[in-house]
SERO-4910 file (N, C-alpha, C, O; in steps of 0.05 Angstrom, whole numbers):
BEGIN
 pado doro    nc1    nc2    nc3   cac1   cac2   cac3    cc1    cc2    cc3    oc1    oc2    oc3
  Unk    A  -2385  -1454   2359  -2372  -1435   2340  -2346  -1448   2328  -2342  -1447   2304
  Unk    A  -2330  -1461   2346  -2306  -1474   2337  -2313  -1497   2318  -2299  -1502   2299
  Unk    A  -2335  -1511   2325  -2344  -1534   2309  -2351  -1525   2280  -2343  -1538   2261
  Unk    A  -2365  -1502   2278  -2373  -1492   2252  -2348  -1483   2236  -2346  -1489   2212
  Unk    A  -2330  -1470   2249  -2305  -1462   2235  -2290  -1486   2225  -2278  -1485   2203
  Unk    A  -2289  -1507   2240  -2275  -1532   2232  -2288  -1544   2208  -2274  -1553   2190
  Unk    A  -2315  -1543   2207  -2329  -1554   2184  -2323  -1539   2158  -2319  -1551   2137
  Unk    A  -2321  -1512   2160  -2314  -1495   2137  -2286  -1502   2127  -2282  -1505   2103
  Unk    A  -2267  -1504   2145  -2239  -1511   2138  -2238  -1538   2124  -2224  -1541   2103
  Unk    A  -2253  -1558   2135  -2253  -1585   2123  -2265  -1584   2095  -2255  -1597   2076
  Unk    A  -2286  -1568   2091  -2299  -1565   2065  -2280  -1553   2044  -2278  -1562   2022
  Unk    A  -2265  -1533   2053  -2245  -1520   2035  -2224  -1540   2027  -2216  -1541   2004
  Unk    A  -2214  -1555   2047  -2193  -1574   2041  -2202  -1596   2022  -2187  -1604   2005
  Unk    A  -2227  -1605   2026  -2238  -1625   2008  -2241  -1615   1980  -2235  -1629   1961
  Unk    A  -2249  -1589   1977  -2252  -1577   1951  -2225  -1576   1937  -2222  -1582   1913
  Unk    A  -2204  -1567   1952  -2177  -1565   1941  -2166  -1593   1934  -2152  -1596   1914
  Unk    A  -2173  -1612   1951  -2164  -1639   1946  -2175  -1650   1920  -2160  -1664   1905
  Unk    A  -2200  -1644   1915  -2212  -1652   1889  -2198  -1639   1866  -2193  -1652   1845
  Unk    A  -2192  -1613   1869  -2179  -1598   1848  -2151  -1610   1843  -2142  -1613   1820
  Unk    A  -2137  -1615   1865  -2110  -1626   1863  -2110  -1654   1850  -2093  -1661   1834
  Unk    A  -2131  -1669   1857  -2133  -1696   1846  -2137  -1695   1815  -2127  -1712   1801
  Unk    A  -2152  -1674   1806  -2158  -1672   1777  -2135  -1658   1762  -2135  -1658   1737
  Unk    A  -2116  -1646   1776  -2094  -1631   1763  -2077  -1651   1747  -2066  -1670   1758
  Unk    A  -2075  -1646   1721  -2060  -1665   1704  -2038  -1649   1689  -2044  -1629   1676
  Unk    A  -2014  -1659   1689  -1991  -1646   1676  -1991  -1655   1646  -2006  -1672   1638
  Unk    A  -1973  -1642   1631  -1970  -1649   1603  -1962  -1678   1599  -1945  -1688   1615
  Unk    A  -1973  -1691   1580  -1968  -1719   1572  -1980  -1739   1592  -1977  -1763   1588
  Unk    A  -1994  -1729   1613  -2007  -1747   1631  -2036  -1752   1622  -2048  -1736   1607
  Unk    A  -2048  -1774   1632  -2075  -1782   1624  -2096  -1762   1634  -2094  -1752   1657
  Unk    A  -2116  -1757   1618  -2138  -1739   1625  -2164  -1749   1613  -2164  -1767   1596
  Unk    A  -2186  -1737   1622  -2212  -1743   1610  -2225  -1719   1598  -2244  -1721   1582
  Unk    A  -2216  -1695   1606  -2227  -1670   1596  -2206  -1648   1598  -2187  -1650   1614
  Unk    A  -2208  -1628   1581  -2188  -1606   1580  -2186  -1592   1607  -2165  -1582   1615
  Unk    A  -2209  -1591   1621  -2209  -1579   1648  -2190  -1593   1668  -2183  -1582   1688
  Unk    A  -2183  -1618   1662  -2165  -1633   1679  -2136  -1622   1676  -2120  -1624   1695
  Unk    A  -2129  -1612   1653  -2102  -1604   1647  -2094  -1579   1662  -2108  -1558   1661
  Unk    A  -2071  -1580   1675  -2061  -1558   1691  -2049  -1535   1675  -2057  -1512   1680
  Unk    A  -2030  -1540   1656  -2017  -1518   1642  -2036  -1501   1625  -2054  -1511   1612
  Unk    A  -2031  -1475   1626  -2046  -1456   1609  -2040  -1462   1580  -2017  -1469   1574
  Unk    A  -2060  -1460   1563  -2057  -1465   1534  -2054  -1495   1528  -2043  -1502   1507
  Unk    A  -2062  -1513   1546  -2061  -1541   1541  -2089  -1552   1537  -2109  -1539   1545
  Unk    A  -2092  -1576   1526  -2118  -1588   1521  -2116  -1619   1523  -2094  -1630   1520
  Unk    A  -2139  -1631   1528  -2140  -1660   1530  -2146  -1672   1503  -2168  -1668   1493
  Unk    A  -2128  -1686   1491  -2132  -1697   1464  -2124  -1727   1463  -2111  -1737   1480
  Unk    A  -2133  -1739   1441  -2127  -1767   1437  -2152  -1784   1435  -2174  -1775   1438
  Unk    A  -2148  -1810   1429  -2170  -1829   1427  -2183  -1834   1455  -2169  -1833   1475
  Unk    A  -2209  -1839   1455  -2223  -1844   1480  -2210  -1867   1495  -2204  -1888   1485
  Unk    A  -2204  -1861   1520  -2191  -1880   1537  -2161  -1878   1537  -2147  -1890   1553
  Unk    A  -2150  -1862   1519  -2121  -1858   1518  -2114  -1829   1514  -2095  -1822   1501
  Unk    A  -2131  -1811   1525  -2127  -1782   1523  -2105  -1773   1541  -2102  -1783   1564
  Unk    A  -2090  -1753   1532  -2069  -1741   1548  -2069  -1710   1544  -2080  -1700   1525
  Unk    A  -2057  -1696   1563  -2056  -1667   1561  -2033  -1659   1543  -2010  -1667   1547
  Unk    A  -2039  -1644   1522  -2019  -1634   1503  -2023  -1604   1499  -2043  -1592   1506
  Unk    A  -2002  -1591   1489  -2003  -1563   1483  -2022  -1558   1459  -2021  -1574   1440
  Unk    A  -2038  -1538   1461  -2057  -1532   1439  -2041  -1523   1414  -2018  -1516   1417
  Unk    A  -2054  -1524   1391  -2041  -1516   1366  -2032  -1487   1369  -2047  -1470   1378
  Unk    A  -2007  -1482   1361  -1996  -1455   1363  -1979  -1451   1388  -1969  -1429   1394
  Unk    A  -1977  -1472   1404  -1962  -1471   1429  -1942  -1495   1430  -1948  -1516   1421
  Unk    A  -1919  -1490   1442  -1898  -1510   1443  -1892  -1518   1472  -1893  -1501   1490
  Unk    A  -1886  -1543   1477  -1880  -1553   1503  -1851  -1544   1510  -1832  -1550   1497
  Unk    A  -1849  -1529   1532  -1823  -1520   1542  -1824  -1527   1572  -1836  -1513   1588
  Unk    A  -1810  -1548   1580  -1810  -1557   1607  -1838  -1568   1614  -1848  -1586   1601
  Unk    A  -1850  -1557   1635  -1877  -1565   1643  -1899  -1547   1632  -1922  -1550   1639
  Unk    A  -1891  -1527   1616  -1910  -1507   1606  -1914  -1507   1576  -1898  -1519   1561
  Unk    A  -1935  -1494   1567  -1941  -1490   1539  -1935  -1461   1532  -1947  -1443   1543
  Unk    A  -1916  -1456   1514  -1908  -1429   1507  -1917  -1422   1479  -1917  -1439   1461
  Unk    A  -1926  -1398   1476  -1938  -1388   1451  -1918  -1385   1428  -1896  -1373   1432
  Unk    A  -1925  -1396   1405  -1909  -1392   1381  -1914  -1364   1370  -1932  -1350   1379
  Unk    A  -1898  -1356   1349  -1903  -1330   1337  -1931  -1329   1325  -1940  -1347   1311
  Unk    A  -1946  -1308   1331  -1973  -1304   1321  -1994  -1316   1339  -2018  -1312   1333
  Unk    A  -1987  -1330   1361  -2006  -1341   1379  -2013  -1322   1402  -1996  -1305   1409
  Unk    A  -2036  -1326   1413  -2046  -1309   1435  -2028  -1311   1460  -2019  -1332   1467
  Unk    A  -2025  -1288   1473  -2010  -1287   1498  -2020  -1265   1516  -2037  -1249   1508
  Unk    A  -2011  -1265   1541  -2018  -1243   1559  -1993  -1228   1567  -1993  -1203   1568
  Unk    A  -1972  -1243   1571  -1946  -1231   1578  -1924  -1243   1560  -1928  -1264   1548
  Unk    A  -1901  -1230   1559  -1879  -1241   1543  -1870  -1268   1554  -1859  -1285   1539
  Unk    A  -1874  -1273   1580  -1867  -1298   1592  -1884  -1321   1581  -1877  -1344   1584
  Unk    A  -1906  -1314   1567  -1923  -1335   1555  -1911  -1344   1528  -1918  -1365   1518
  Unk    A  -1893  -1327   1516  -1882  -1333   1490  -1859  -1354   1491  -1846  -1356   1512
  Unk    A  -1856  -1369   1470  -1835  -1389   1468  -1809  -1375   1461  -1800  -1375   1438
  Unk    A  -1797  -1362   1481  -1771  -1348   1477  -1747  -1367   1476  -1725  -1358   1472
  Unk    A  -1752  -1392   1480  -1731  -1412   1477  -1726  -1417   1447  -1704  -1416   1437
  Unk    A  -1748  -1421   1433  -1747  -1425   1404  -1743  -1398   1389  -1728  -1396   1370
  Unk    A  -1756  -1377   1400  -1755  -1350   1388  -1746  -1330   1409  -1762  -1316   1420
  Unk    A  -1720  -1329   1415  -1709  -1312   1436  -1715  -1282   1431  -1714  -1266   1450
  Unk    A  -1720  -1275   1406  -1725  -1246   1400  -1755  -1240   1395  -1762  -1223   1379
  Unk    A  -1772  -1255   1410  -1800  -1250   1409  -1810  -1238   1434  -1797  -1239   1455
  Unk    A  -1834  -1225   1433  -1846  -1213   1456  -1876  -1212   1452  -1886  -1215   1430
  Unk    A  -1891  -1207   1474  -1920  -1206   1473  -1929  -1177   1469  -1924  -1160   1486
  Unk    A  -1941  -1171   1446  -1949  -1144   1440  -1978  -1142   1430  -1990  -1163   1423
  Unk    A  -1989  -1118   1430  -2016  -1114   1421  -2033  -1101   1443  -2023  -1095   1464
  Unk    A  -2058  -1097   1437  -2077  -1085   1456  -2088  -1107   1475  -2090  -1130   1467
  Unk    A  -2096  -1098   1498  -2107  -1117   1518  -2130  -1133   1507  -2149  -1122   1496
  Unk    A  -2128  -1160   1509  -2149  -1177   1499  -2143  -1188   1472  -2156  -1207   1462
  Unk    A  -2123  -1177   1458  -2116  -1187   1431  -2086  -1187   1427  -2076  -1181   1405
  Unk    A  -2071  -1193   1448  -2042  -1194   1446  -2033  -1220   1433  -2045  -1241   1437
  Unk    A  -2011  -1218   1418  -1999  -1242   1406  -1968  -1240   1408  -1957  -1218   1412
  Unk    A  -1955  -1262   1405  -1926  -1263   1406  -1915  -1254   1379  -1922  -1266   1358
  Unk    A  -1899  -1234   1378  -1888  -1223   1353  -1858  -1219   1356  -1847  -1221   1378
  Unk    A  -1844  -1213   1334  -1816  -1207   1335  -1811  -1180   1348  -1826  -1161   1343
  Unk    A  -1790  -1178   1363  -1783  -1152   1376  -1775  -1132   1355  -1770  -1139   1332
  Unk    A  -1775  -1106   1362  -1766  -1085   1345  -1737  -1091   1336  -1720  -1098   1353
  Unk    A  -1731  -1088   1310  -1704  -1095   1300  -1703  -1122   1288  -1682  -1130   1277
  Unk    A  -1725  -1137   1290  -1725  -1165   1279  -1750  -1168   1261  -1771  -1155   1266
  Unk    A  -1748  -1185   1241  -1770  -1189   1222  -1776  -1219   1221  -1759  -1236   1221
  Unk    A  -1802  -1225   1220  -1811  -1253   1218  -1806  -1264   1190  -1817  -1253   1171
  Unk    A  -1790  -1284   1189  -1784  -1298   1163  -1790  -1327   1168  -1775  -1341   1182
  Unk    A  -1812  -1337   1156  -1820  -1364   1161  -1830  -1367   1190  -1849  -1355   1198
  Unk    A  -1816  -1383   1205  -1824  -1387   1233  -1803  -1376   1252  -1802  -1383   1276
  Unk    A  -1786  -1358   1242  -1765  -1347   1259  -1764  -1316   1258  -1774  -1304   1240
  Unk    A  -1751  -1304   1279  -1747  -1275   1280  -1718  -1271   1270  -1699  -1279   1284
  Unk    A  -1715  -1257   1248  -1688  -1252   1237  -1681  -1223   1241  -1697  -1205   1239
  Unk    A  -1655  -1219   1246  -1644  -1192   1253  -1642  -1174   1228  -1632  -1182   1207
  Unk    A  -1652  -1149   1231  -1649  -1129   1210  -1621  -1118   1211  -1605  -1124   1229
  Unk    A  -1614  -1101   1191  -1588  -1089   1190  -1584  -1072   1216  -1601  -1057   1223
  Unk    A  -1560  -1075   1228  -1554  -1060   1252  -1563  -1073   1278  -1558  -1062   1300
  Unk    A  -1577  -1095   1276  -1587  -1109   1300  -1568  -1132   1308  -1555  -1144   1292
  Unk    A  -1568  -1137   1334  -1550  -1157   1346  -1554  -1185   1334  -1577  -1193   1328
  Unk    A  -1532  -1199   1330  -1533  -1226   1320  -1510  -1242   1331  -1492  -1231   1344
  Unk    A  -1510  -1268   1327  -1488  -1286   1335  -1476  -1299   1310  -1452  -1301   1307
  Unk    A  -1494  -1307   1291  -1485  -1319   1266  -1500  -1306   1243  -1520  -1292   1247
  Unk    A  -1489  -1309   1219  -1503  -1297   1195  -1531  -1308   1191  -1548  -1295   1180
  Unk    A  -1535  -1333   1200  -1562  -1345   1198  -1582  -1331   1216  -1606  -1335   1213
  Unk    A  -1572  -1314   1234  -1591  -1298   1251  -1601  -1274   1235  -1621  -1262   1243
  Unk    A  -1587  -1266   1214  -1594  -1242   1199  -1617  -1247   1179  -1620  -1270   1169
  Unk    A  -1632  -1226   1173  -1654  -1228   1153  -1642  -1226   1125  -1643  -1205   1112
  Unk    A  -1631  -1249   1116  -1619  -1250   1089  -1640  -1253   1067  -1633  -1254   1043
  Unk    A  -1665  -1255   1075  -1687  -1255   1055  -1692  -1227   1045  -1693  -1222   1021
  Unk    A  -1695  -1209   1064  -1698  -1180   1057  -1672  -1168   1049  -1671  -1151   1031
  Unk    A  -1650  -1177   1061  -1623  -1166   1056  -1604  -1188   1049  -1588  -1197   1065
  Unk    A  -1606  -1198   1024  -1590  -1222   1016  -1560  -1217   1018  -1544  -1236   1019
  Unk    A  -1552  -1192   1017  -1523  -1186   1018  -1514  -1176   1046  -1497  -1159   1048
  Unk    A  -1527  -1187   1067  -1519  -1180   1094  -1506  -1204   1108  -1509  -1226   1099
  Unk    A  -1491  -1198   1129  -1478  -1219   1145  -1473  -1209   1173  -1475  -1185   1178
  Unk    A  -1468  -1228   1191  -1463  -1221   1219  -1433  -1216   1223  -1417  -1234   1220
  Unk    A  -1426  -1192   1230  -1398  -1185   1234  -1393  -1170   1260  -1412  -1160   1273
  Unk    A  -1368  -1169   1268  -1360  -1155   1292  -1345  -1173   1311  -1340  -1196   1305
  Unk    A  -1339  -1163   1335  -1325  -1179   1355  -1345  -1194   1372  -1368  -1186   1375
  Unk    A  -1336  -1216   1383  -1353  -1233   1399  -1366  -1217   1421  -1353  -1203   1437
  Unk    A  -1393  -1219   1423  -1408  -1205   1443  -1419  -1179   1434  -1436  -1167   1447
  Unk    A  -1410  -1169   1411  -1421  -1144   1400  -1424  -1145   1370  -1420  -1125   1356
  Unk    A  -1432  -1168   1360  -1436  -1172   1331  -1463  -1160   1323  -1483  -1161   1338
  Unk    A  -1464  -1150   1298  -1489  -1140   1287  -1491  -1148   1257  -1471  -1155   1245
  Unk    A  -1515  -1147   1246  -1519  -1153   1218  -1511  -1129   1202  -1523  -1107   1205
  Unk    A  -1493  -1132   1184  -1483  -1110   1167  -1482  -1119   1138  -1486  -1143   1132
  Unk    A  -1477  -1100   1120  -1475  -1107   1091  -1448  -1120   1086  -1427  -1113   1098
  Unk    A  -1448  -1140   1068  -1424  -1154   1061  -1404  -1135   1047  -1412  -1113   1038
  Unk    A  -1379  -1144   1046  -1359  -1129   1031  -1368  -1126   1002  -1376  -1145    989
  Unk    A  -1366  -1101    991  -1375  -1097    963  -1403  -1085    962  -1413  -1078    941
  Unk    A  -1415  -1082    986  -1442  -1070    987  -1443  -1049   1009  -1429  -1050   1029
  Unk    A  -1460  -1029   1005  -1462  -1006   1023  -1490  -1003   1033  -1509  -1006   1017
  Unk    A  -1494   -997   1059  -1521   -993   1070  -1531   -966   1061  -1519   -945   1067
  Unk    A  -1553   -967   1047  -1567   -942   1038  -1596   -945   1048  -1611   -961   1037
  Unk    A  -1603   -929   1068  -1630   -932   1080  -1631   -958   1095  -1616   -962   1114
  Unk    A  -1649   -975   1087  -1652  -1001   1100  -1643  -1024   1082  -1650  -1048   1087
  Unk    A  -1627  -1018   1061  -1619  -1039   1042  -1589  -1039   1038  -1575  -1018   1042
  Unk    A  -1578  -1061   1029  -1550  -1064   1021  -1549  -1060    991  -1559  -1076    976
  Unk    A  -1536  -1039    982  -1534  -1033    953  -1506  -1039    943  -1486  -1035    957
  Unk    A  -1504  -1050    919  -1479  -1059    907  -1461  -1036    899  -1470  -1017    886
  Unk    A  -1436  -1038    906  -1415  -1019    897  -1408  -1025    868  -1416  -1046    858
  Unk    A  -1393  -1007    856  -1384  -1012    828  -1367  -1038    828  -1349  -1041    845
  Unk    A  -1373  -1056    809  -1358  -1081    807  -1371  -1104    823  -1362  -1127    820
  Unk    A  -1392  -1098    838  -1405  -1119    854  -1430  -1129    839  -1442  -1115    822
  Unk    A  -1438  -1154    845  -1460  -1167    830  -1487  -1152    834  -1492  -1141    855
  Unk    A  -1502  -1153    813  -1529  -1141    813  -1548  -1156    794  -1539  -1173    779
  Unk    A  -1573  -1150    796  -1593  -1162    778  -1606  -1140    762  -1611  -1143    738
  Unk    A  -1611  -1117    775  -1622  -1094    762  -1608  -1069    773  -1594  -1071    793
  Unk    A  -1612  -1046    760  -1598  -1022    768  -1607  -1014    796  -1592  -1000    811
  Unk    A  -1631  -1021    805  -1640  -1014    832  -1624  -1028    853  -1625  -1021    876
  Unk    A  -1608  -1049    845  -1591  -1062    864  -1565  -1046    870  -1551  -1051    889
  Unk    A  -1559  -1027    852  -1534  -1012    853  -1536   -988    872  -1557   -977    876
  Unk    A  -1513   -980    883  -1511   -957    901  -1510   -932    884  -1488   -922    878
  Unk    A  -1534   -921    877  -1535   -897    861  -1533   -872    878  -1536   -849    868
  Unk    A  -1530   -875    904  -1526   -852    922  -1496   -844    921  -1490   -821    917
  Unk    A  -1478   -864    924  -1450   -859    923  -1441   -853    894  -1425   -835    889
  Unk    A  -1452   -868    875  -1446   -864    847  -1472   -860    832  -1486   -879    825
  Unk    A  -1479   -835    827  -1505   -828    815  -1508   -839    787  -1531   -843    778
  Unk    A  -1486   -844    773  -1488   -855    746  -1487   -885    745  -1485   -897    723
  Unk    A  -1488   -899    768  -1486   -928    768  -1510   -942    755  -1533   -934    758
  Unk    A  -1503   -963    739  -1524   -980    726  -1515  -1009    729  -1492  -1015    734
  Unk    A  -1534  -1027    726  -1527  -1055    726  -1521  -1063    697  -1537  -1062    680
  Unk    A  -1495  -1071    693  -1486  -1079    666  -1497  -1106    659  -1485  -1127    664
  Unk    A  -1520  -1106    646  -1533  -1131    638  -1519  -1145    614  -1525  -1168    608
  Unk    A  -1501  -1130    601  -1486  -1142    579  -1461  -1157    587  -1449  -1171    571
  Unk    A  -1454  -1154    612  -1430  -1167    622  -1435  -1197    626  -1457  -1205    631
  Unk    A  -1413  -1213    624  -1416  -1242    628  -1427  -1248    656  -1445  -1265    659
  Unk    A  -1417  -1233    675  -1428  -1234    703  -1438  -1206    709  -1422  -1188    712
  Unk    A  -1464  -1203    712  -1476  -1177    715  -1465  -1163    740  -1466  -1173    762
  Unk    A  -1454  -1138    736  -1443  -1122    758  -1451  -1093    754  -1459  -1085    733
  Unk    A  -1448  -1078    776  -1454  -1049    774  -1431  -1035    761  -1407  -1039    768
  Unk    A  -1437  -1017    743  -1416  -1002    728  -1426   -973    725  -1448   -966    731
  Unk    A  -1407   -956    716  -1414   -928    711  -1427   -928    684  -1416   -938    664
  Unk    A  -1451   -917    682  -1466   -917    657  -1455   -898    636  -1438   -882    642
  Unk    A  -1465   -901    611  -1457   -884    589  -1458   -854    597  -1478   -845    608
  Unk    A  -1437   -840    590  -1435   -811    595  -1432   -804    625  -1433   -781    633
  Unk    A  -1428   -825    641  -1424   -821    670  -1395   -814    676  -1377   -819    660
  Unk    A  -1391   -803    699  -1364   -794    708  -1347   -818    715  -1352   -833    734
  Unk    A  -1325   -822    699  -1307   -845    704  -1279   -836    712  -1260   -849    706
  Unk    A  -1278   -813    725  -1252   -802    733  -1240   -818    756  -1254   -833    770
  Unk    A  -1213   -815    759  -1200   -828    781  -1201   -859    780  -1196   -871    759
  Unk    A  -1208   -871    803  -1208   -900    805  -1232   -913    791  -1235   -937    792
  Unk    A  -1249   -896    779  -1272   -906    764  -1266   -909    734  -1284   -915    718
  Unk    A  -1241   -904    726  -1234   -905    698  -1238   -932    685  -1240   -934    660
  Unk    A  -1238   -953    701  -1242   -980    690  -1270   -991    696  -1274  -1015    694
  Unk    A  -1287   -974    704  -1314   -983    714  -1336   -977    693  -1360   -979    700
  Unk    A  -1329   -971    668  -1349   -967    648  -1362   -993    640  -1350  -1014    645
  Unk    A  -1387   -993    629  -1400  -1018    622  -1387  -1032    598  -1369  -1021    585
  Unk    A  -1396  -1056    592  -1386  -1072    570  -1389  -1055    544  -1409  -1042    539
  Unk    A  -1368  -1057    527  -1367  -1043    501  -1365  -1013    505  -1375   -998    488
  Unk    A  -1353  -1004    527  -1350   -975    531  -1323   -970    544  -1312   -988    558
  Unk    A  -1311   -947    540  -1286   -939    552  -1288   -911    564  -1306   -896    557
  Unk    A  -1269   -905    582  -1269   -879    594  -1253   -859    576  -1229   -863    572
  Unk    A  -1267   -839    566  -1254   -819    549  -1260   -792    561  -1283   -783    564
  Unk    A  -1238   -778    568  -1240   -751    580  -1259   -751    604  -1276   -734    607
  Unk    A  -1255   -772    621  -1270   -775    646  -1300   -781    642  -1316   -777    660
  Unk    A  -1307   -790    618  -1335   -797    612  -1335   -824    599  -1319   -830    582
  Unk    A  -1355   -841    606  -1357   -867    594  -1370   -863    566  -1391   -852    563
  Unk    A  -1355   -873    546  -1364   -871    518  -1366   -898    505  -1349   -915    510
  Unk    A  -1386   -902    488  -1389   -928    475  -1367   -932    454  -1359   -913    441
  Unk    A  -1357   -956    452  -1337   -962    432  -1348   -960    404  -1372   -959    400
  Unk    A  -1329   -959    384  -1337   -956    356  -1356   -980    349  -1350  -1003    355
  Unk    A  -1378   -973    335  -1397   -994    327  -1418   -999    348  -1436  -1016    344
  Unk    A  -1417   -984    369  -1437   -987    391  -1451   -960    396  -1438   -939    394
  Unk    A  -1476   -961    404  -1490   -937    411  -1502   -940    439  -1507   -962    449
  Unk    A  -1507   -917    452  -1519   -917    479  -1548   -924    478  -1563   -915    460
  Unk    A  -1557   -939    498  -1585   -946    500  -1598   -927    521  -1585   -912    535
  Unk    A  -1624   -929    524  -1638   -913    544  -1631   -921    572  -1636   -906    591
  Unk    A  -1619   -945    575  -1611   -954    602  -1582   -948    607  -1570   -959    626
  Unk    A  -1569   -931    590  -1542   -922    593  -1521   -945    589  -1499   -944    600
  Unk    A  -1529   -965    574  -1511   -987    566  -1503   -982    537  -1513   -964    524
  Unk    A  -1486   -999    526  -1478   -996    498  -1485  -1022    483  -1478  -1044    491
  Unk    A  -1499  -1018    461  -1506  -1041    444  -1497  -1036    415  -1491  -1013    408
  Unk    A  -1496  -1057    399  -1486  -1054    372  -1504  -1034    357  -1528  -1033    361
  Unk    A  -1491  -1018    340  -1506   -997    326  -1526  -1009    306  -1523  -1032    298
  Unk    A  -1546   -993    299  -1567  -1002    280  -1555  -1008    253  -1564  -1027    240
  Unk    A  -1535   -992    245  -1523   -996    218  -1510  -1023    217  -1512  -1037    197
  Unk    A  -1495  -1030    238  -1481  -1056    238  -1501  -1079    238  -1497  -1099    224
  Unk    A  -1523  -1075    253  -1543  -1095    254  -1557  -1099    227  -1563  -1121    218
  Unk    A  -1560  -1076    212  -1573  -1077    186  -1555  -1091    166  -1565  -1107    150
  Unk    A  -1529  -1086    168  -1510  -1099    149  -1511  -1129    153  -1511  -1145    134
  Unk    A  -1512  -1138    178  -1513  -1167    184  -1538  -1179    173  -1538  -1201    162
  Unk    A  -1561  -1164    177  -1587  -1174    168  -1587  -1177    137  -1597  -1197    126
  Unk    A  -1575  -1157    123  -1574  -1158     94  -1556  -1181     85  -1563  -1194     65
  Unk    A  -1534  -1185     99  -1516  -1207     91  -1530  -1234     94  -1527  -1251     77
  Unk    A  -1545  -1237    115  -1560  -1261    120  -1581  -1265     98  -1585  -1288     88
  Unk    A  -1595  -1244     90  -1615  -1245     69  -1603  -1253     43  -1615  -1269     28
  Unk    A  -1579  -1243     36  -1566  -1249     11  -1558  -1279     11  -1561  -1292     -9
  Unk    A  -1548  -1289     34  -1540  -1317     36  -1564  -1335     31  -1562  -1355     17
  Unk    A  -1586  -1329     44  -1611  -1345     41  -1620  -1344     12  -1628  -1365      1
  Unk    A  -1619  -1321     -1  -1628  -1318    -29  -1611  -1335    -47  -1621  -1349    -65
  Unk    A  -1585  -1335    -43  -1566  -1351    -59  -1572  -1381    -56  -1572  -1396    -76
  Unk    A  -1578  -1390    -31  -1584  -1418    -26  -1609  -1427    -40  -1610  -1448    -52
  Unk    A  -1630  -1409    -38  -1655  -1416    -52  -1652  -1417    -82  -1662  -1435    -95
  Unk    A  -1637  -1397    -92  -1632  -1396   -122  -1617  -1421   -131  -1623  -1432   -152
  Unk    A  -1597  -1430   -115  -1582  -1454   -122  -1599  -1479   -123  -1594  -1496   -140
  Unk    A  -1620  -1481   -107  -1637  -1504   -107  -1657  -1503   -131  -1666  -1524   -140
  Unk    A  -1663  -1479   -140  -1683  -1476   -161  -1670  -1483   -188  -1684  -1492   -206
  Unk    A  -1644  -1478   -191  -1632  -1482   -218  -1612  -1505   -218  -1600  -1510   -239
***
């Protein structure tokens, strides 16, 4: 009985010895992927010079292969939280992948912080979605917020009056309902549109070619309001210029003919 038990133990030890002999770490020589010890590793390279490497979508971290964003995982510990500290393993069983945590958005190959989310530097913030955001606050409690001159409205940083814009949708029309992007200005900024309320400290915030009259933005003489609440040269003035140009051209042609 003791002899049979001894034989079983020896057989188990021999089996384990074989397994241990075939166990191959990252960057060590191998002959087949089954030789490689780390999960998510594979045996690659030219015949006779194969080594264990992390599979595509996984990064070497110490002696392990850690999942990049979008790669398969089982637990968050499988994710490359060294490269992507704000990533985690999410999804349904059998189809989990490493993704950005709540409060962070994937931009390129990184997890960037949304407005109100913890950060260390402005480069941690999602300035692609929120170009006018930055990392502010005291050390240890910094968050991504809107830059000076911009106000958080919903999930976006909207430009205050006098701040840069590209279109009216960039402007904070919640705080100033009459705000428009002054496309006629040398440097496009948000202003109070034609007929908008310019009372108080908004008296100098009317668009180009407009002034504040009786607390309302009015177009200057020779200018008329457009459908976008800006002021452009009146049609009459434009017609006079066109006629003047036509007369000059006619005189030049006549001079060449005679």
